[in-house]
N, C-alpha and C positions, 0 to 999 in steps of 0.2 A: 504494500500500500504506500502511496505517496504521502509525504508530510503535508502539513497545513500550507495553504497558499500564502506565499510571502507578499508583503505589501511595501509600497514605496512611500516614504515620508519626507517632508522638508522641515528642517529645524531652523528656527530663528533664535539663535543662542546669544546671550549676553557675553561678550568677550571683553575682559578688562585685565591688562597685564599686571597691574599692581594697584594698591590702595590710593596712590597719589596720581595715577594716570587716568586719562579719560577713557571711558568705555564706549562700546557701540554694539549694536546687534549685527551678527554675521549670519548669513543664510548658508546652510550646509545641507546638501542632499544626503538622505539616508535610504539608499535603495535596498530592496530584497531583505526586508526585516522580518524575522520569524515572529508571528503574532503571539507565540507562547513565551517570548522573552519578557523579562521585567523591564521597566524603563531604564534601570541602571545597567542591565545587561546590554540593552541597545546602545547606551552611551559607551560602554566598554568596547563593543564591536566597532562602533563608529570611530572611537579613538585609535584603535588599531589601524584602521584605514588612513586616518589623518597622519599618524606617525609614519606609515609606509610611504605616504605622499610628501614626507618631510615638512609637515605642518604641525603647529602646536596642538596638542590634544586639549580637550575641554576639561578644565579642572572642576571637580565637584567633590563634596564631602560624602563619605559613606563609612559604615563600620559593620554593624551586625547583619544588615540586609535581611532582617527578619521582622521588621516593624517594631523593634524593641527600643532602639536608642534614639531615633529621630534625627541623627546627624545628617541624613541625606536631604534635609529640608531645602526646597527651592520652589519657585512659582512655575506652574505649568499652565499655560493659557490663562494666566492671571489668577490662578487658584493655588493656595498653599498646598503642597504635596499632590496636586492634581485633583480631578473632579470626583474621585471616589470618596466615600464617607468612612471616617474612622480608620484611616490607613495612611501610611507614609509612602514616599515615592518608590521605595524599594518593593512595595506591594502593588504598585500600579503596573499593569501589564499592557503590552502593545495591542492586545486584542480589544482594548477599550477604544482604539482609534480606527479610522477607516482608511482604506487605500487612497493615497493622494492628499491626505490631511497635512496642513501646515501647523506645527506645534511651536509655540513661543515659550522659551525656557529662560528664566532670569532668576537672579538671587533674591533672597528676602531683603526687602528694602525698609530700612528704619535708621534714624539718626544714630541710634545706639549700636547698630550693626554695621560695621565698616566692611566694605568689600575687600577681601584679600586678593582674590584672583578669580575671574570668571564667575562661577556659581558659589564660590566659597566665601563665607562671611565670618567675621569675628563675633562670636556670641558670648565672649567672656564676661560681658556685662551681666548676664544672667547668673554667672558664677559669683560675681561680686555681691549680688543680692543675697544669695545663699550664705556667703561668708559673713554677711552682716547680721544674720539672725536665724538662718534655717537649720538650727541644731538645738540640742538640749545638753546641759551640763549634768554629768552624772559622777558619782563617787566610784572610784575604782574598787575592785574587790570581786567576790564571787558573783556568778551570774544568778540573778534573782529568779525565783520560781515563776513560770509563765502565768500561773493562776494566782499569784500573790496579790494582784490588784484587779478586782473584778470590773470588767468593762462590758457594757451592754453590746450585744451582737450588732445591732443597728448602728451604733456609734463606731464600732470597729470597721464595719463595711463602708461607712461614709468616709472615715479617715483613709481607708485603703483606696477608695475612689479618687480622693485628692492626691494621694501619693503616686497614683498611676501616671501623673504628669511626667513627661520625659525631658522637658525643657528644650524642645526643638525650636521654639520661637515662632511657630506658625500663627499663634494668636497675635503676636506683635506685628508680623508682616501683613496680616489681614486687617487689623484694626486701622481705621482711617486716621486715628491719632497716634498710631504706633505705641499703644499702651501695653505694658507688661502686667496689667492687673490680674488677668486670669492666672498667669504663672505664679505671681506673688501670692495671690489669695489661696491657691492650691497648696503652696508650701507652708503658708500660715495655718490653713485648715488641718493639714495632716498632723500637725503638732498640737494645735489649740483644742482639738477634739479629745485628746487623750490626757489623762492625769499627769503623765510625765512631762508634758509641755506646758503645764500651767504656771510654774514658778517664773518663767521668763516671758510669759505671753505678752505682757504690756510692752516690755522693752523690745521684744522681737519685732512686733508689728511696726513700731515707730522707727526702728533702725532699718528695716527692710524698705519701708516706704521712703525714707530719706535717701537711701542708696539708689532706689529706683529713679527718683527725681534727679539725683546727681549724675546718673548715667545717661540722662537725656531721653528717657521714655516719656510718652505723652500721658494725658489723663484719660480715665475711662469715661465714656459718654453713653454707655448702655446701648451700643449698636447690636450687640450679641453675636456679631460675626465671628468673634474669637471662639465661642462655644462651637459654632458650626465647623470651623477650621481645625479644631483640636483633634489630632489622630487618636487620642485616648478618650474623647468625649467628656472632658472635665466640665462640670456644670458651672454656670455663672452664679449658682446659689452660694458658691464659696466666696464670691465677691461681696455678697451681702454679709457673710460672716466676718470677712476682713473689715468691712466698714464698722461693724459693731465692735470688733477688737480695737480698731483705731480710735473710736470714740472713748472707749475705756482707757486706752493709753494716753489720749490727749487730755482727759480730765484728771487722771491720777498720776500720769507720768511725764507731764510737760507738753509743750506744743510740738507741732510737726517738725520744726526746724530748730 
C-alpha cells in the first residue's frame, strides 16, 4: 500500500539574525510534506533542505516534543501554538492543513520577550517572576508524612490544575496587553490553595506582581484570550484568586510598589 498523499506548503517565516537586528518575513517553499509529520518534524525536514542548499536553517525552540514543556511556543497563522485546542506546536500535525496552504510562523511577541533569533525568544522574565515568590520556605529534616496535613480533595485538584501551567508564554503572546497575569495567578494559586503556602502568601503576591511590572508585562483587561490560548487550559478563575490575594497583601503588607 502506498503511504499518505504528500502535500505542498508555503511558509512565511519570521527571520531575525539577532536581538538587535531587524527582522523580516521570508517565504520558503515546503514541498512533499508527509501529513503525518508534526509541525516540528516538518521544520526539521525543511531545515535539512535549507542546510543542503547552504542557507541558514530556521531557529526554533523545542525540548520534550510531547506537549509537556511548552518551549516550542510560537505563533502559527496568528495563533499561539497553532489552531488546535489544549496543545503545543509539537502536537500540531500537518494533516491539520490543506495542500497549497500558506502558513505564517512568527515568534511570541511581547515587550518582555526579546527575540533571540528567528522563532526563539527570551522568556527568562517568567523565571524572574518565579524567583520573586513562586516557592515556599521549609525547614530541612525528615520528609513529613503525606497525610500529616489533611487537605480536601477538591482543593488539591484545583491546586494541581494551577500547577499544570508550563510557563510557555502563550497567554502573554495572545493577550492584547501582553499581560502575564494568567501565568502569575496560576503560580500564586498552586501555593495559596495549600496550607504550606500560607505563611508567605501576602509577601509572595506582592513580590511577584512587582516583578511582573518591572519586567514590562502589561495589565490584565479581562479579554480571556489567555485562557483560550493556554495549552494546559488554566482557568482565569485563578486571576480572581490572585486579585483577592493582592488585596490582602496591599492592606496588610504594604502597597504595590
